[in-house]
C-alpha positions as CSV (number, residue, x, y, z in Angstrom):
1,M,1.1,-11.1,19.4
2,T,1.1,-14.6,20.6
3,P,4.6,-15.6,21.9
4,G,6.5,-17.8,19.6
5,R,4.1,-17.2,16.6
6,I,5.0,-15.2,13.5
7,L,2.1,-13.4,12.0
8,A,1.4,-13.4,8.3
9,P,1.3,-10.0,6.5
10,Q,-2.5,-10.1,6.2
11,E,-2.9,-10.7,10.0
12,H,-1.1,-7.5,11.1
13,T,-2.7,-4.4,12.4
14,F,-1.0,-1.2,13.4
15,E,-0.4,-2.5,16.9
16,T,1.4,-5.6,15.8
17,L,3.8,-4.0,13.4
18,W,7.5,-3.7,14.5
19,G,8.7,-0.2,14.0
20,L,7.3,2.0,11.2
21,E,6.0,4.5,13.7
22,A,5.5,7.2,11.1
23,G,3.7,4.9,8.7
24,R,1.4,3.5,11.4
25,A,0.1,7.0,12.4
26,L,-0.2,8.3,8.9
27,V,-3.6,7.2,7.7
28,P,-5.5,7.9,11.0
29,R,-4.1,11.5,11.0
30,L,-5.0,12.1,7.3
31,L,-8.5,10.8,7.8
32,A,-9.0,12.9,10.9
33,A,-7.9,16.0,8.9
34,N,-9.8,15.0,5.8
35,R,-6.6,15.2,3.7
36,M,-6.3,11.6,2.6
37,P,-4.5,11.6,-0.8
38,H,-5.8,9.5,-3.7
39,A,-2.4,7.6,-4.0
40,L,0.3,6.7,-1.5
41,L,3.7,5.3,-2.5
42,L,5.4,3.3,0.2
43,T,9.1,2.8,-0.4
44,G,11.9,1.3,1.7
45,P,14.2,-1.7,2.0
46,D,12.8,-5.1,1.3
47,G,11.6,-6.9,4.4
48,I,10.8,-4.0,6.7
49,G,7.0,-4.6,6.6
50,K,5.7,-2.4,3.8
51,R,3.3,-5.2,2.7
52,S,2.0,-5.7,6.2
53,L,1.6,-1.9,6.6
54,A,-0.3,-1.6,3.4
55,L,-2.8,-4.3,4.4
56,A,-3.2,-2.7,7.8
57,M,-4.0,0.6,6.1
58,A,-6.6,-1.2,3.9
59,K,-8.2,-2.5,7.1
60,C,-8.4,1.0,8.4
61,L,-9.8,2.6,5.3
62,L,-12.4,-0.1,4.6
63,S,-13.7,0.1,8.1
64,V,-14.8,3.7,7.4
65,G,-18.6,3.8,7.2
66,R,-19.2,0.6,9.0
67,A,-20.5,0.0,12.5
68,V,-17.7,-0.9,15.0
69,P,-18.9,-2.9,18.0
70,E,-17.8,-2.0,21.4
71,N,-14.7,-3.6,23.0
72,T,-13.4,-4.5,19.5
73,M,-9.9,-4.1,18.1
74,T,-8.3,-0.8,18.9
75,A,-6.8,-0.4,15.4
76,P,-8.0,2.4,13.2
77,G,-11.4,2.6,11.6
78,L,-14.1,5.1,11.1
79,A,-17.9,5.3,11.3
80,K,-20.1,6.8,8.7
81,A,-22.3,9.7,9.9
82,R,-25.9,9.3,9.1
83,R,-27.6,12.3,7.6
84,K,-30.8,13.2,9.4
85,I,-33.6,14.3,7.1
86,P,-35.5,17.2,8.6
87,A,-39.2,16.7,9.3
88,P,-41.6,18.3,6.8
89,P,-43.4,21.5,7.9
90,P,-47.0,21.3,9.0
91,D,-49.5,21.2,6.1
92,T,-51.8,24.1,5.4
93,E,-54.8,24.7,3.2
94,D,-52.6,26.5,0.7
95,D,-50.4,23.4,0.2
96,L,-50.0,23.0,-3.6
97,F,-48.6,19.4,-3.4
98,G,-51.7,17.8,-1.9
99,F,-50.3,17.0,1.5
100,A,-53.2,18.8,3.3
101,E,-56.9,18.2,3.1
102,P,-58.6,20.6,0.6
103,A,-60.5,23.5,2.1
104,A,-64.3,23.5,2.0
105,P,-65.6,24.5,-1.5
106,I,-67.3,27.9,-1.8
107,P,-70.9,27.6,-3.1
108,E,-71.5,29.2,-6.5
109,Q,-73.8,32.3,-6.5
110,P,-76.1,32.9,-9.5
111,L,-75.4,36.0,-11.6
112,A,-77.9,38.8,-11.2
113,V,-79.4,39.9,-14.5
114,S,-80.9,43.4,-14.7
115,H,-83.9,44.1,-17.1
116,E,-83.9,47.9,-16.8
117,P,-83.2,50.0,-20.0
118,D,-79.8,51.4,-20.6
119,L,-80.1,55.3,-20.5
120,F,-76.6,55.9,-21.9
121,A,-76.8,53.7,-24.9
122,S,-77.7,56.6,-27.3
123,I,-74.9,59.0,-26.2
124,E,-71.9,59.0,-28.5
125,E,-68.4,59.3,-27.0
126,P,-66.4,62.5,-28.2
127,S,-63.5,61.9,-30.6
128,F,-60.0,63.3,-29.9
129,P,-57.0,63.7,-32.2
130,P,-54.3,61.1,-31.9
131,P,-51.4,61.9,-29.5
132,P,-48.1,63.0,-31.1
133,A,-45.5,60.4,-31.7
134,P,-42.9,60.1,-29.0
135,I,-39.4,61.1,-29.6
136,I,-37.1,58.1,-29.3
137,Q,-33.6,58.9,-28.0
138,P,-30.7,56.4,-28.5
139,P,-29.8,54.5,-25.3
140,P,-26.6,55.5,-23.5
141,P,-23.6,53.4,-24.2
142,V,-23.2,50.4,-21.9
143,M,-19.8,49.6,-20.4
144,V,-19.1,45.9,-20.9
145,K,-16.9,44.4,-18.2
146,P,-14.3,41.8,-19.2
147,P,-15.2,38.3,-18.2
148,A,-13.9,37.2,-14.8
149,P,-11.2,34.6,-14.9
150,L,-12.3,31.0,-14.3
151,A,-11.9,29.8,-10.8
152,P,-9.5,26.9,-10.4
153,E,-11.1,23.5,-10.2
154,A,-11.8,22.5,-6.6
155,P,-9.5,19.7,-5.4
156,R,-10.9,16.2,-4.9
157,T,-12.4,15.9,-1.4
158,L,-13.2,12.8,0.5
159,P,-16.1,12.5,2.9
160,P,-14.9,13.5,6.4
161,A,-14.6,10.7,9.0
162,N,-13.4,10.3,12.6
163,F,-11.0,7.7,14.0
164,I,-12.9,5.0,15.8
165,G,-11.8,1.4,15.3
166,L,-11.5,-1.7,13.1
167,N,-14.4,-3.7,11.9
168,P,-13.8,-7.4,12.6
169,R,-15.6,-8.5,9.5
170,V,-13.4,-6.3,7.3
171,C,-10.3,-7.8,8.9
172,R,-11.6,-11.3,8.3
173,L,-12.4,-10.6,4.6
174,I,-9.0,-9.1,4.0
175,Q,-7.2,-12.1,5.6
176,N,-9.2,-14.4,3.3
177,S,-8.2,-12.3,0.2
178,Y,-4.5,-12.6,0.6
179,P,-2.3,-14.3,-0.7
180,V,-3.9,-13.6,-4.0
181,E,-4.7,-16.3,-6.5
182,F,-4.8,-15.0,-10.1
183,D,-6.6,-16.6,-13.1
184,K,-5.1,-16.8,-16.6
185,E,-6.0,-13.2,-17.3
186,G,-4.3,-11.9,-14.2
187,R,-7.5,-11.1,-12.3
188,P,-7.8,-12.0,-8.6
189,A,-9.8,-15.3,-8.2
190,N,-10.2,-15.3,-4.4
191,N,-11.2,-11.7,-3.7
192,A,-13.4,-12.0,-0.6
193,C,-13.5,-8.2,0.1
194,L,-15.5,-6.5,-2.6
195,D,-14.1,-3.1,-1.9
196,L,-10.5,-4.2,-2.1
197,T,-8.4,-5.0,-5.1
198,I,-4.9,-6.4,-4.8
199,I,-2.5,-6.3,-7.8
200,E,1.0,-7.9,-7.7
201,P,3.2,-9.9,-10.2
202,P,1.6,-13.3,-10.7
203,E,3.5,-16.5,-9.8
204,G,6.3,-17.1,-12.2
205,K,6.2,-13.5,-13.5
206,R,8.7,-10.7,-12.7
207,S,6.4,-7.7,-13.5
208,I,2.8,-6.7,-13.2
209,L,0.9,-7.4,-16.4
210,V,-0.9,-4.7,-18.3
211,D,-4.1,-6.8,-18.2
212,Q,-4.0,-6.4,-14.4
213,I,-3.9,-2.6,-14.7
214,R,-6.8,-2.7,-17.2
215,Y,-8.8,-4.8,-14.8
216,L,-8.1,-2.2,-12.0
217,Q,-9.4,0.5,-14.3
218,E,-12.7,-1.3,-14.7
219,I,-13.1,-1.9,-11.0
220,A,-12.0,1.5,-9.8
221,R,-14.9,3.3,-11.5
222,L,-17.4,1.4,-9.5
223,Q,-18.8,2.9,-6.3
224,P,-18.0,1.3,-2.9
225,I,-20.4,-1.5,-2.0
226,E,-20.2,-1.5,1.8
227,G,-18.0,1.3,3.1
228,N,-17.0,4.8,2.1
229,Y,-13.9,4.0,0.1
230,R,-12.6,1.5,-2.5
231,V,-9.0,0.6,-1.9
232,A,-6.4,-0.7,-4.5
233,L,-3.1,-2.3,-3.2
234,I,-0.4,-2.5,-5.8
235,F,2.6,-4.6,-4.6
236,G,5.6,-4.3,-6.8
237,A,5.0,-0.9,-8.2
238,D,8.7,-0.8,-9.3
239,T,8.0,-3.7,-11.7
240,I,5.2,-2.0,-13.7
241,T,6.2,-1.9,-17.4
242,E,5.9,1.2,-19.5
243,E,2.7,0.0,-21.1
244,G,1.2,-0.7,-17.8
245,A,2.3,2.7,-16.5
246,N,0.5,4.5,-19.4
247,S,-2.7,2.7,-18.4
248,I,-2.4,3.5,-14.7
249,L,-1.7,7.2,-15.3
250,K,-5.4,7.8,-16.1
251,L,-6.3,6.6,-12.6
252,L,-3.6,8.7,-11.0
253,E,-4.5,11.9,-12.9
254,E,-8.3,11.6,-12.7
255,P,-9.0,9.3,-9.8
256,P,-12.6,8.5,-8.8
257,P,-13.7,10.4,-5.6
258,S,-13.9,7.2,-3.5
259,L,-10.7,5.4,-4.8
260,I,-7.5,5.3,-2.7
261,M,-4.5,3.6,-4.2
262,I,-1.5,2.3,-2.1
263,L,1.6,1.4,-4.1
264,V,4.5,-0.5,-2.6
265,A,8.0,-0.5,-4.1
266,N,11.3,-1.7,-2.8
267,R,13.4,0.5,-5.1
268,L,12.2,4.1,-5.6
269,N,14.6,4.7,-8.5
270,R,12.9,2.0,-10.5
271,V,9.4,3.5,-10.2
272,L,8.6,5.5,-13.3
273,P,8.8,9.3,-12.8
274,T,5.3,9.7,-14.2
275,I,4.0,7.5,-11.3
276,R,6.2,9.0,-8.6
277,S,5.2,12.6,-9.4
278,R,1.5,11.7,-8.9
279,C,1.7,10.0,-5.6
280,A,2.4,11.1,-2.0
281,Q,5.7,9.4,-1.2
282,V,6.3,7.8,2.2
283,V,9.9,6.6,2.8
284,L,10.0,3.9,5.6
285,P,13.3,3.2,7.3
286,A,14.3,0.0,9.0
287,P,13.7,-0.1,12.8
288,E,16.6,0.3,15.3
289,R,18.7,-2.7,16.2
290,D,17.7,-2.6,19.9
291,V,14.0,-2.5,18.9
292,L,14.3,-5.5,16.7
293,L,16.3,-7.5,19.3
294,R,13.7,-6.7,22.0
295,K,10.9,-7.9,19.7
296,L,12.7,-11.1,18.8
297,T,13.6,-12.0,22.3
298,E,10.5,-10.9,24.3
299,E,7.7,-11.6,21.8
300,L,9.1,-14.7,20.0
301,G,11.2,-16.1,22.8
302,I,14.4,-16.4,20.6
303,E,17.7,-16.9,22.3
304,A,19.6,-13.6,22.6
305,G,22.7,-14.7,20.6
306,L,20.6,-16.2,17.8
307,A,18.5,-13.0,17.7
308,R,21.6,-10.9,17.4
309,V,22.9,-12.9,14.5
310,A,19.5,-12.8,12.7
311,A,19.2,-9.0,13.2
312,S,22.7,-8.5,12.0
313,L,22.3,-10.7,8.9
314,A,18.9,-9.0,8.1
315,E,20.4,-5.5,8.5
316,N,17.6,-4.7,11.0
317,R,14.8,-5.7,8.5
318,P,12.1,-7.5,10.5
319,G,10.8,-9.5,7.6
320,V,14.2,-11.0,6.7
321,A,15.0,-11.7,10.4
322,L,11.7,-13.6,10.8
323,R,12.4,-15.7,7.7
324,L,15.9,-16.5,9.1
325,V,14.4,-17.5,12.4
326,A,11.6,-19.6,10.8
327,S,14.1,-21.5,8.6
328,N,16.9,-23.8,9.8
329,L,19.5,-21.6,8.1
330,L,21.0,-20.2,11.4
331,K,21.1,-23.6,13.0
332,G,23.0,-25.2,10.1
333,R,25.5,-22.4,9.4
334,R,28.3,-24.0,11.4
335,E,28.2,-26.9,9.0
336,V,28.6,-24.5,6.1
337,F,31.5,-22.8,7.8
338,E,33.3,-26.0,8.6
339,A,32.9,-27.2,5.0
340,R,34.5,-23.9,3.8
341,L,37.4,-24.3,6.1
342,Q,38.1,-27.8,4.7
343,I,39.3,-26.0,1.5
344,D,41.9,-24.0,3.4
345,R,43.1,-27.1,5.2
346,F,43.4,-29.5,2.2
347,G,43.6,-27.2,-0.8
348,K,41.7,-27.5,-4.1
349,A,41.4,-31.3,-3.7
350,A,38.7,-30.7,-1.1
351,I,36.6,-28.4,-3.3
352,P,34.2,-31.1,-4.7
353,A,33.5,-32.6,-1.3
354,A,33.0,-29.2,0.3
355,A,30.7,-28.0,-2.4
356,G,28.6,-31.1,-2.2
357,R,28.3,-30.8,1.5
358,I,27.2,-27.1,1.3
359,V,24.6,-27.8,-1.4
360,Q,23.1,-30.6,0.7
361,S,22.8,-28.4,3.7
362,G,20.0,-26.2,2.2
363,P,19.1,-23.8,-0.7
364,L,22.3,-22.6,-2.4
365,E,21.0,-19.0,-2.3
366,E,20.9,-19.0,1.5
367,S,24.3,-20.9,1.7
368,L,25.9,-18.2,-0.4
369,W,24.5,-15.6,1.9
370,M,26.1,-17.4,4.8
371,L,29.4,-17.8,3.1
372,L,29.5,-14.1,2.2
373,S,28.9,-13.1,5.8
374,F,31.5,-15.6,7.0
375,A,34.1,-14.1,4.6
376,R,33.2,-10.6,5.8
377,D,33.7,-11.6,9.5
378,R,37.1,-13.2,8.7
379,L,38.1,-10.0,6.9
380,V,36.9,-7.8,9.8
381,H,38.8,-10.0,12.3
382,Q,42.0,-9.5,10.2
383,C,41.6,-5.7,10.1
384,A,40.1,-5.0,13.6
385,P,40.8,-8.0,15.9
386,D,40.1,-5.8,19.0
387,H,36.5,-5.1,18.1
388,P,34.5,-8.4,18.3
389,E,31.2,-6.5,18.5
390,L,31.6,-5.9,14.7
391,L,31.3,-9.6,13.9
392,T,28.0,-10.9,12.6
393,H,28.6,-14.4,13.8
394,G,30.0,-13.6,17.2
395,D,29.0,-17.0,18.6
396,A,31.1,-18.7,15.9
397,K,34.3,-16.8,16.7
398,D,36.3,-20.1,17.0
399,L,35.7,-20.8,13.3
400,I,36.3,-17.2,12.3
401,T,39.7,-17.1,13.9
402,A,40.8,-20.5,12.6
403,L,43.2,-20.6,9.7
404,P,43.3,-16.8,9.1
405,P,43.8,-16.2,5.4
406,S,45.2,-13.0,3.8
407,P,42.8,-10.0,3.3
408,I,43.5,-10.1,-0.5
409,S,42.2,-13.7,-0.8
410,L,39.1,-12.8,1.3
411,D,38.3,-9.9,-1.0
412,A,38.6,-12.1,-4.0
413,E,36.4,-14.7,-2.3
414,G,33.7,-12.1,-1.8
415,D,33.7,-11.2,-5.5
416,A,33.6,-14.9,-6.6
417,L,30.6,-15.6,-4.3
418,L,28.7,-12.5,-5.5
419,A,29.3,-13.7,-9.1
420,A,27.9,-17.1,-8.1
421,Y,24.9,-15.4,-6.5
422,G,24.2,-13.6,-9.7
423,A,24.4,-16.8,-11.7
424,L,21.5,-18.2,-9.8
425,A,19.2,-15.5,-11.2
426,H,19.8,-16.8,-14.8
427,P,16.6,-18.3,-16.3
428,H,18.5,-21.5,-17.2
429,I,20.2,-22.3,-13.9
430,P,23.0,-24.8,-14.4
431,N,24.1,-27.4,-11.8
432,Q,24.3,-25.5,-8.5
433,R,27.2,-27.6,-7.3
434,V,29.2,-26.6,-10.4
435,I,28.5,-22.9,-9.7
436,L,29.8,-23.3,-6.2
437,E,32.9,-25.3,-7.3
438,R,33.8,-22.7,-9.8
439,A,33.6,-19.9,-7.2
440,F,35.9,-21.9,-4.8
441,W,38.3,-22.8,-7.6
442,E,38.8,-19.1,-8.4
443,V,39.5,-18.4,-4.7
444,G,41.9,-21.3,-4.4
């Protein structure tokens, strides 16, 4: 990875992913053992890299059956074995299909006709009585065996393949196919890779449309165009409606031999049981804190204190930590904390000014997140003052220890901020400043 540069999900390979060791080695091992299932369900917390892992798996699967140049990427991919047609046997004169030259024709001989008289023409043959009729005996009884039970249907088998490497052209086509742009019917409009289909909730929608599942049914029955497999990525499998689930069940129950589906869901309990039972589930945990800190500091060059705050706020989720680093949220959090302390200093009269200052500092959703973590640190300091390693914002300890409130008020503040966070998800969002003022008024 280039130092200081954050890769997009479509740019990742197995080598550039942070953590997810079990997920990175899964597809190459299954392909080598010829046990690749028809459907994989990737689940885990949001922001751990499931989307990037699914796209890396697609690069691996779509590289099967394509030539991989030497000294190329070392990520997974497979080459298609060519079947050698045996040479035909040597032709002979008895060849019935015309491959050999016909043998020399045999010249016809004239029939010899005899003109001598027949001496036995006047002799009559003796007559004999007809033979007696044969005695027909009934055949012995035949023991009929019961029919053998039907053999179970052979499981779906994929063509065997060996782990070789990625195809650069496949990686380039997948990068151009994501993010997906959908038309009015929910079909991908910028699909550059013909053997790849990406389904996710369209912009402005909270769930996958049933028309998208029907489009997937039409595409899945087609044979692969360039490689050995056809891959379908479904991001947001926990948002599929019941009608869409009934449509996708046919593909899960009777999948085409060359189709591999990779479903991604943040919450396993929201995936319909009919879908879960027909997929191979892969639960992906978040990486360790030390691994994430080392990646942030060594590969991205982030200051150690700021990286520690980002990892703690993100709960060890790399995607969330990278979003925090890319935004100005961590740099402007002290201003949010100081505005919150103004309410403790001057009472309810300072609520309008403090709320306006916080709203102007950035998106309210992120500011509420910072305020929740600030209230948590103040409560931790009240309960365990001798353990500063438990603080999320350890570099802002001077603000955490200033004006210590009671634990009861901090607990009520957390409930009020969570209620304000839920109000933002309402389709008709009122004035954000009013939402924040109401939360602070209840706390005051």
